Biopython code that builds the backbone (N, CA, C, O; Angstrom):
import numpy as np
from Bio.PDB.StructureBuilder import StructureBuilder

atoms = [
    (1, "MET", "N", (-13.262, 0.568, -8.967)),
    (1, "MET", "CA", (-11.867, 0.311, -8.638)),
    (1, "MET", "C", (-11.175, 1.628, -8.260)),
    (1, "MET", "O", (-11.256, 2.620, -8.984)),
    (2, "ALA", "N", (-10.513, 1.609, -7.141)),
    (2, "ALA", "CA", (-9.838, 2.806, -6.644)),
    (2, "ALA", "C", (-8.555, 3.059, -7.428)),
    (2, "ALA", "O", (-8.034, 2.169, -8.100)),
    (3, "GLU", "N", (-8.062, 4.278, -7.329)),
    (3, "GLU", "CA", (-6.830, 4.646, -8.027)),
    (3, "GLU", "C", (-5.583, 4.337, -7.218)),
    (3, "GLU", "O", (-4.467, 4.544, -7.693)),
    (4, "ILE", "N", (-5.761, 3.841, -5.998)),
    (4, "ILE", "CA", (-4.648, 3.467, -5.139)),
    (4, "ILE", "C", (-4.802, 1.994, -4.786)),
    (4, "ILE", "O", (-5.890, 1.540, -4.433)),
    (5, "THR", "N", (-3.711, 1.260, -4.885)),
    (5, "THR", "CA", (-3.719, -0.156, -4.505)),
    (5, "THR", "C", (-2.690, -0.368, -3.411)),
    (5, "THR", "O", (-1.520, -0.019, -3.567)),
    (6, "LEU", "N", (-3.137, -0.944, -2.300)),
    (6, "LEU", "CA", (-2.263, -1.231, -1.172)),
    (6, "LEU", "C", (-2.121, -2.747, -1.053)),
    (6, "LEU", "O", (-3.093, -3.455, -0.790)),
    (7, "TYR", "N", (-0.906, -3.228, -1.249)),
    (7, "TYR", "CA", (-0.592, -4.635, -1.012)),
    (7, "TYR", "C", (-0.116, -4.755, 0.419)),
    (7, "TYR", "O", (0.794, -4.039, 0.838)),
    (8, "GLY", "N", (-0.728, -5.661, 1.173)),
    (8, "GLY", "CA", (-0.344, -5.816, 2.561)),
    (8, "GLY", "C", (-0.794, -7.150, 3.118)),
    (8, "GLY", "O", (-1.155, -8.065, 2.378)),
    (9, "ALA", "N", (-0.766, -7.243, 4.445)),
    (9, "ALA", "CA", (-1.210, -8.439, 5.159)),
    (9, "ALA", "C", (-1.810, -7.999, 6.488)),
    (9, "ALA", "O", (-1.407, -6.989, 7.064)),
    (10, "ASP", "N", (-2.768, -8.765, 6.958)),
    (10, "ASP", "CA", (-3.467, -8.409, 8.186)),
    (10, "ASP", "C", (-2.555, -8.414, 9.410)),
    (10, "ASP", "O", (-2.835, -7.715, 10.384)),
    (11, "TRP", "N", (-1.471, -9.185, 9.379)),
    (11, "TRP", "CA", (-0.556, -9.270, 10.523)),
    (11, "TRP", "C", (0.485, -8.150, 10.535)),
    (11, "TRP", "O", (1.251, -8.035, 11.492)),
    (12, "CYS", "N", (0.523, -7.337, 9.507)),
    (12, "CYS", "CA", (1.547, -6.300, 9.344)),
    (12, "CYS", "C", (1.107, -4.978, 9.989)),
    (12, "CYS", "O", (0.118, -4.376, 9.571)),
    (13, "ALA", "N", (1.846, -4.536, 11.004)),
    (13, "ALA", "CA", (1.505, -3.306, 11.721)),
    (13, "ALA", "C", (1.562, -2.077, 10.805)),
    (13, "ALA", "O", (0.691, -1.211, 10.892)),
    (14, "ASP", "N", (2.565, -1.986, 9.932)),
    (14, "ASP", "CA", (2.662, -0.840, 9.017)),
    (14, "ASP", "C", (1.504, -0.829, 8.030)),
    (14, "ASP", "O", (1.030, 0.238, 7.639)),
    (15, "CYS", "N", (1.050, -2.003, 7.627)),
    (15, "CYS", "CA", (-0.097, -2.088, 6.720)),
    (15, "CYS", "C", (-1.355, -1.578, 7.414)),
    (15, "CYS", "O", (-2.131, -0.823, 6.828)),
    (16, "LYS", "N", (-1.554, -1.992, 8.659)),
    (16, "LYS", "CA", (-2.708, -1.528, 9.433)),
    (16, "LYS", "C", (-2.667, -0.020, 9.591)),
    (16, "LYS", "O", (-3.687, 0.650, 9.434)),
    (17, "ARG", "N", (-1.490, 0.523, 9.902)),
    (17, "ARG", "CA", (-1.353, 1.975, 10.079)),
    (17, "ARG", "C", (-1.671, 2.708, 8.783)),
    (17, "ARG", "O", (-2.384, 3.711, 8.798)),
    (18, "SER", "N", (-1.152, 2.217, 7.662)),
    (18, "SER", "CA", (-1.414, 2.861, 6.365)),
    (18, "SER", "C", (-2.904, 2.805, 6.026)),
    (18, "SER", "O", (-3.472, 3.790, 5.555)),
    (19, "ARG", "N", (-3.527, 1.666, 6.261)),
    (19, "ARG", "CA", (-4.954, 1.538, 5.987)),
    (19, "ARG", "C", (-5.762, 2.485, 6.874)),
    (19, "ARG", "O", (-6.707, 3.120, 6.406)),
    (20, "GLU", "N", (-5.395, 2.581, 8.143)),
    (20, "GLU", "CA", (-6.081, 3.502, 9.049)),
    (20, "GLU", "C", (-5.909, 4.943, 8.592)),
    (20, "GLU", "O", (-6.840, 5.742, 8.693)),
    (21, "TRP", "N", (-4.714, 5.284, 8.086)),
    (21, "TRP", "CA", (-4.463, 6.641, 7.602)),
    (21, "TRP", "C", (-5.357, 6.945, 6.406)),
    (21, "TRP", "O", (-5.995, 7.997, 6.356)),
    (22, "PHE", "N", (-5.406, 6.022, 5.437)),
    (22, "PHE", "CA", (-6.286, 6.222, 4.271)),
    (22, "PHE", "C", (-7.739, 6.369, 4.729)),
    (22, "PHE", "O", (-8.443, 7.274, 4.280)),
    (23, "ASN", "N", (-8.183, 5.490, 5.612)),
    (23, "ASN", "CA", (-9.570, 5.539, 6.083)),
    (23, "ASN", "C", (-9.878, 6.842, 6.808)),
    (23, "ASN", "O", (-10.928, 7.439, 6.574)),
    (24, "SER", "N", (-8.989, 7.293, 7.679)),
    (24, "SER", "CA", (-9.238, 8.517, 8.443)),
    (24, "SER", "C", (-9.212, 9.760, 7.561)),
    (24, "SER", "O", (-9.772, 10.793, 7.928)),
    (25, "ASN", "N", (-8.569, 9.666, 6.407)),
    (25, "ASN", "CA", (-8.529, 10.787, 5.463)),
    (25, "ASN", "C", (-9.518, 10.609, 4.314)),
    (25, "ASN", "O", (-9.474, 11.338, 3.322)),
    (26, "ASN", "N", (-10.411, 9.626, 4.463)),
    (26, "ASN", "CA", (-11.455, 9.359, 3.454)),
    (26, "ASN", "C", (-10.883, 9.177, 2.054)),
    (26, "ASN", "O", (-11.418, 9.697, 1.075)),
    (27, "ILE", "N", (-9.782, 8.428, 1.980)),
    (27, "ILE", "CA", (-9.141, 8.167, 0.695)),
    (27, "ILE", "C", (-9.450, 6.732, 0.294)),
    (27, "ILE", "O", (-9.147, 5.785, 1.019)),
    (28, "GLU", "N", (-10.052, 6.598, -0.862)),
    (28, "GLU", "CA", (-10.432, 5.288, -1.368)),
    (28, "GLU", "C", (-9.196, 4.536, -1.874)),
    (28, "GLU", "O", (-8.322, 5.121, -2.513)),
    (29, "TYR", "N", (-9.136, 3.259, -1.587)),
    (29, "TYR", "CA", (-8.030, 2.425, -2.040)),
    (29, "TYR", "C", (-8.497, 0.986, -2.129)),
    (29, "TYR", "O", (-9.464, 0.592, -1.476)),
    (30, "ASP", "N", (-7.811, 0.213, -2.935)),
    (30, "ASP", "CA", (-8.047, -1.224, -3.003)),
    (30, "ASP", "C", (-7.002, -1.905, -2.145)),
    (30, "ASP", "O", (-5.815, -1.592, -2.239)),
    (31, "TYR", "N", (-7.436, -2.831, -1.309)),
    (31, "TYR", "CA", (-6.533, -3.575, -0.440)),
    (31, "TYR", "C", (-6.392, -4.989, -0.975)),
    (31, "TYR", "O", (-7.385, -5.680, -1.200)),
    (32, "ILE", "N", (-5.156, -5.412, -1.175)),
    (32, "ILE", "CA", (-4.875, -6.765, -1.629)),
    (32, "ILE", "C", (-4.030, -7.454, -0.573)),
    (32, "ILE", "O", (-2.884, -7.075, -0.329)),
    (33, "ASP", "N", (-4.610, -8.473, 0.051)),
    (33, "ASP", "CA", (-3.930, -9.245, 1.094)),
    (33, "ASP", "C", (-3.017, -10.265, 0.412)),
    (33, "ASP", "O", (-3.492, -11.171, -0.274)),
    (34, "ILE", "N", (-1.716, -10.112, 0.602)),
    (34, "ILE", "CA", (-0.755, -10.988, -0.089)),
    (34, "ILE", "C", (-0.816, -12.427, 0.417)),
    (34, "ILE", "O", (-0.299, -13.334, -0.235)),
    (35, "ASP", "N", (-1.440, -12.642, 1.571)),
    (35, "ASP", "CA", (-1.560, -13.997, 2.100)),
    (35, "ASP", "C", (-2.763, -14.738, 1.543)),
    (35, "ASP", "O", (-2.803, -15.967, 1.593)),
    (36, "SER", "N", (-3.737, -14.023, 1.019)),
    (36, "SER", "CA", (-4.948, -14.696, 0.560)),
    (36, "SER", "C", (-5.262, -14.513, -0.924)),
    (36, "SER", "O", (-6.128, -15.210, -1.453)),
    (37, "VAL", "N", (-4.589, -13.606, -1.598)),
    (37, "VAL", "CA", (-4.821, -13.410, -3.026)),
    (37, "VAL", "C", (-3.671, -14.065, -3.798)),
    (37, "VAL", "O", (-2.510, -13.677, -3.671)),
    (38, "GLU", "N", (-4.028, -15.056, -4.588)),
    (38, "GLU", "CA", (-3.017, -15.798, -5.336)),
    (38, "GLU", "C", (-2.224, -14.874, -6.255)),
    (38, "GLU", "O", (-2.799, -14.089, -7.010)),
    (39, "GLY", "N", (-0.920, -14.972, -6.185)),
    (39, "GLY", "CA", (-0.029, -14.189, -7.029)),
    (39, "GLY", "C", (0.327, -12.820, -6.472)),
    (39, "GLY", "O", (1.223, -12.156, -6.994)),
    (40, "ALA", "N", (-0.357, -12.388, -5.424)),
    (40, "ALA", "CA", (-0.119, -11.047, -4.884)),
    (40, "ALA", "C", (1.268, -10.926, -4.268)),
    (40, "ALA", "O", (1.938, -9.912, -4.463)),
    (41, "ALA", "N", (1.709, -11.929, -3.536)),
    (41, "ALA", "CA", (3.048, -11.885, -2.927)),
    (41, "ALA", "C", (4.117, -11.844, -4.008)),
    (41, "ALA", "O", (5.129, -11.159, -3.862)),
    (42, "ASP", "N", (3.892, -12.579, -5.093)),
    (42, "ASP", "CA", (4.843, -12.559, -6.209)),
    (42, "ASP", "C", (4.886, -11.187, -6.872)),
    (42, "ASP", "O", (5.955, -10.726, -7.273)),
    (43, "LYS", "N", (3.736, -10.533, -6.988)),
    (43, "LYS", "CA", (3.673, -9.185, -7.569)),
    (43, "LYS", "C", (4.466, -8.199, -6.710)),
    (43, "LYS", "O", (5.197, -7.359, -7.234)),
    (44, "VAL", "N", (4.317, -8.305, -5.388)),
    (44, "VAL", "CA", (5.064, -7.435, -4.476)),
    (44, "VAL", "C", (6.559, -7.686, -4.626)),
    (44, "VAL", "O", (7.344, -6.738, -4.671)),
    (45, "ALA", "N", (6.957, -8.938, -4.703)),
    (45, "ALA", "CA", (8.374, -9.277, -4.872)),
    (45, "ALA", "C", (8.901, -8.745, -6.207)),
    (45, "ALA", "O", (10.041, -8.289, -6.288)),
    (46, "GLU", "N", (8.083, -8.804, -7.236)),
    (46, "GLU", "CA", (8.481, -8.272, -8.551)),
    (46, "GLU", "C", (8.700, -6.757, -8.480)),
    (46, "GLU", "O", (9.692, -6.245, -9.000)),
    (47, "ILE", "N", (7.791, -6.056, -7.848)),
    (47, "ILE", "CA", (7.889, -4.604, -7.710)),
    (47, "ILE", "C", (9.128, -4.214, -6.915)),
    (47, "ILE", "O", (9.798, -3.231, -7.232)),
    (48, "ASN", "N", (9.429, -5.000, -5.873)),
    (48, "ASN", "CA", (10.498, -4.665, -4.932)),
    (48, "ASN", "C", (11.782, -5.458, -5.160)),
    (48, "ASN", "O", (12.549, -5.695, -4.227)),
    (49, "LYS", "N", (12.007, -5.862, -6.402)),
    (49, "LYS", "CA", (13.253, -6.532, -6.788)),
    (49, "LYS", "C", (13.583, -7.730, -5.892)),
    (49, "LYS", "O", (14.708, -7.887, -5.418)),
    (50, "GLY", "N", (12.563, -8.569, -5.676)),
    (50, "GLY", "CA", (12.749, -9.801, -4.932)),
    (50, "GLY", "C", (12.331, -9.755, -3.484)),
    (50, "GLY", "O", (12.197, -10.803, -2.852)),
    (51, "LEU", "N", (12.121, -8.575, -2.938)),
    (51, "LEU", "CA", (11.724, -8.443, -1.534)),
    (51, "LEU", "C", (10.205, -8.368, -1.417)),
    (51, "LEU", "O", (9.542, -7.730, -2.235)),
    (52, "LYS", "N", (9.670, -9.013, -0.413)),
    (52, "LYS", "CA", (8.227, -8.974, -0.173)),
    (52, "LYS", "C", (7.921, -7.915, 0.887)),
    (52, "LYS", "O", (7.294, -8.204, 1.907)),
    (53, "SER", "N", (8.368, -6.698, 0.633)),
    (53, "SER", "CA", (8.185, -5.581, 1.570)),
    (53, "SER", "C", (6.762, -5.052, 1.477)),
    (53, "SER", "O", (6.261, -4.747, 0.395)),
    (54, "ILE", "N", (6.124, -4.950, 2.638)),
    (54, "ILE", "CA", (4.766, -4.421, 2.680)),
    (54, "ILE", "C", (4.646, -3.430, 3.828)),
    (54, "ILE", "O", (5.349, -3.563, 4.830)),
    (55, "PRO", "N", (3.778, -2.449, 3.704)),
    (55, "PRO", "CA", (2.893, -2.245, 2.580)),
    (55, "PRO", "C", (3.633, -1.705, 1.354)),
    (55, "PRO", "O", (4.555, -0.895, 1.456)),
    (56, "THR", "N", (3.196, -2.178, 0.218)),
    (56, "THR", "CA", (3.614, -1.631, -1.067)),
    (56, "THR", "C", (2.375, -0.967, -1.639)),
    (56, "THR", "O", (1.344, -1.614, -1.821)),
    (57, "ILE", "N", (2.476, 0.319, -1.921)),
    (57, "ILE", "CA", (1.318, 1.099, -2.344)),
    (57, "ILE", "C", (1.586, 1.684, -3.724)),
    (57, "ILE", "O", (2.589, 2.364, -3.943)),
    (58, "ILE", "N", (0.675, 1.410, -4.646)),
    (58, "ILE", "CA", (0.792, 1.902, -6.021)),
    (58, "ILE", "C", (-0.273, 2.967, -6.241)),
    (58, "ILE", "O", (-1.448, 2.755, -5.941)),
    (59, "PHE", "N", (0.146, 4.111, -6.766)),
    (59, "PHE", "CA", (-0.749, 5.239, -6.990)),
    (59, "PHE", "C", (-1.129, 5.353, -8.466)),
    (59, "PHE", "O", (-0.486, 4.755, -9.328)),
    (60, "ALA", "N", (-2.163, 6.115, -8.743)),
    (60, "ALA", "CA", (-2.714, 6.249, -10.100)),
    (60, "ALA", "C", (-1.672, 6.694, -11.118)),
    (60, "ALA", "O", (-1.740, 6.306, -12.284)),
    (61, "ASP", "N", (-0.712, 7.502, -10.688)),
    (61, "ASP", "CA", (0.308, 8.000, -11.613)),
    (61, "ASP", "C", (1.442, 6.986, -11.836)),
    (61, "ASP", "O", (2.403, 7.273, -12.549)),
    (62, "GLY", "N", (1.324, 5.802, -11.222)),
    (62, "GLY", "CA", (2.344, 4.771, -11.376)),
    (62, "GLY", "C", (3.438, 4.819, -10.326)),
    (62, "GLY", "O", (4.289, 3.932, -10.275)),
    (63, "SER", "N", (3.424, 5.850, -9.486)),
    (63, "SER", "CA", (4.439, 5.930, -8.434)),
    (63, "SER", "C", (4.146, 4.890, -7.354)),
    (63, "SER", "O", (3.010, 4.451, -7.174)),
    (64, "ILE", "N", (5.197, 4.516, -6.650)),
    (64, "ILE", "CA", (5.109, 3.462, -5.649)),
    (64, "ILE", "C", (5.790, 3.918, -4.367)),
    (64, "ILE", "O", (6.880, 4.488, -4.398)),
    (65, "LEU", "N", (5.136, 3.663, -3.243)),
    (65, "LEU", "CA", (5.753, 3.859, -1.934)),
    (65, "LEU", "C", (5.788, 2.505, -1.235)),
    (65, "LEU", "O", (4.817, 1.748, -1.272)),
    (66, "VAL", "N", (6.914, 2.210, -0.599)),
    (66, "VAL", "CA", (7.077, 0.964, 0.139)),
    (66, "VAL", "C", (7.352, 1.303, 1.596)),
    (66, "VAL", "O", (8.273, 2.055, 1.913)),
    (67, "GLU", "N", (6.534, 0.734, 2.474)),
    (67, "GLU", "CA", (6.640, 0.984, 3.913)),
    (67, "GLU", "C", (6.677, 2.488, 4.231)),
    (67, "GLU", "O", (7.541, 2.936, 4.985)),
    (68, "PRO", "N", (5.750, 3.265, 3.663)),
    (68, "PRO", "CA", (5.789, 4.713, 3.882)),
    (68, "PRO", "C", (5.289, 5.114, 5.264)),
    (68, "PRO", "O", (4.489, 4.414, 5.885)),
    (69, "SER", "N", (5.779, 6.257, 5.726)),
    (69, "SER", "CA", (5.250, 6.867, 6.944)),
    (69, "SER", "C", (3.962, 7.610, 6.578)),
    (69, "SER", "O", (3.659, 7.801, 5.400)),
    (70, "ASN", "N", (3.214, 8.023, 7.596)),
    (70, "ASN", "CA", (2.022, 8.825, 7.338)),
    (70, "ASN", "C", (2.394, 10.136, 6.651)),
    (70, "ASN", "O", (1.660, 10.609, 5.784)),
    (71, "ALA", "N", (3.523, 10.724, 7.030)),
    (71, "ALA", "CA", (3.977, 11.967, 6.407)),
    (71, "ALA", "C", (4.275, 11.759, 4.926)),
    (71, "ALA", "O", (3.969, 12.626, 4.108)),
    (72, "GLN", "N", (4.865, 10.628, 4.575)),
    (72, "GLN", "CA", (5.147, 10.339, 3.164)),
    (72, "GLN", "C", (3.851, 10.155, 2.378)),
    (72, "GLN", "O", (3.751, 10.590, 1.231)),
    (73, "LEU", "N", (2.862, 9.513, 2.995)),
    (73, "LEU", "CA", (1.566, 9.358, 2.327)),
    (73, "LEU", "C", (0.922, 10.719, 2.091)),
    (73, "LEU", "O", (0.402, 10.985, 1.008)),
    (74, "ALA", "N", (0.957, 11.576, 3.101)),
    (74, "ALA", "CA", (0.376, 12.914, 2.973)),
    (74, "ALA", "C", (1.072, 13.709, 1.875)),
    (74, "ALA", "O", (0.417, 14.389, 1.084)),
    (75, "LYS", "N", (2.392, 13.624, 1.827)),
    (75, "LYS", "CA", (3.144, 14.342, 0.799)),
    (75, "LYS", "C", (2.792, 13.815, -0.589)),
    (75, "LYS", "O", (2.600, 14.597, -1.521)),
    (76, "GLN", "N", (2.707, 12.500, -0.728)),
    (76, "GLN", "CA", (2.379, 11.892, -2.015)),
    (76, "GLN", "C", (1.027, 12.380, -2.539)),
    (76, "GLN", "O", (0.845, 12.583, -3.739)),
    (77, "LEU", "N", (0.097, 12.560, -1.622)),
    (77, "LEU", "CA", (-1.276, 12.948, -2.009)),
    (77, "LEU", "C", (-1.531, 14.440, -1.823)),
    (77, "LEU", "O", (-2.674, 14.892, -1.884)),
    (78, "ASN", "N", (-0.470, 15.196, -1.598)),
    (78, "ASN", "CA", (-0.573, 16.653, -1.435)),
    (78, "ASN", "C", (-1.528, 17.054, -0.327)),
    (78, "ASN", "O", (-2.304, 17.998, -0.471)),
    (79, "LEU", "N", (-1.463, 16.318, 0.791)),
    (79, "LEU", "CA", (-2.280, 16.638, 1.965)),
    (79, "LEU", "C", (-1.354, 17.185, 3.051)),
    (79, "LEU", "O", (-0.160, 16.890, 3.071)),
    (80, "LYS", "N", (-1.915, 17.973, 3.939)),
    (80, "LYS", "CA", (-1.114, 18.500, 5.049)),
    (80, "LYS", "C", (-1.447, 17.780, 6.310)),
    (80, "LYS", "O", (-0.878, 18.079, 7.361)),
]
sb = StructureBuilder()
sb.init_structure("model")
sb.init_model(0)
sb.init_chain("A")
sb.init_seg("    ")
for serial, (resi, resn, name, xyz) in enumerate(atoms, 1):
    if name == "N":
        sb.init_residue(resn, " ", resi, " ")
    sb.init_atom(name, np.array(xyz, "f"), 0.0, 1.0, " ", f" {name:<3s}", serial, name[0])
structure = sb.get_structure()
C-alpha cells in the first residue's frame, strides 16, 4: 500500500494530469476511482465538507491537497 492516496475519476482531466505527474516522477500512489469503488465518493465529500472535488490527494502525514497543480504537488513532496 502506497503512502499517497489519490481519489479521482477516469473522466476528470485534473485527475489524469495528477496521475501522469506522479507516474513521470516515479512516485507510488494508490488510485481510488470514486465512480467504481463503493463509498469512495462519500469519503471525498466527507473530506471536502460536502463537495465531491477531485482529485483529492491524501499524503502519509495526513495532509490533503484538492485539485492541486503540478507545482503544488512538487512543493508538497519537496521536489523541484
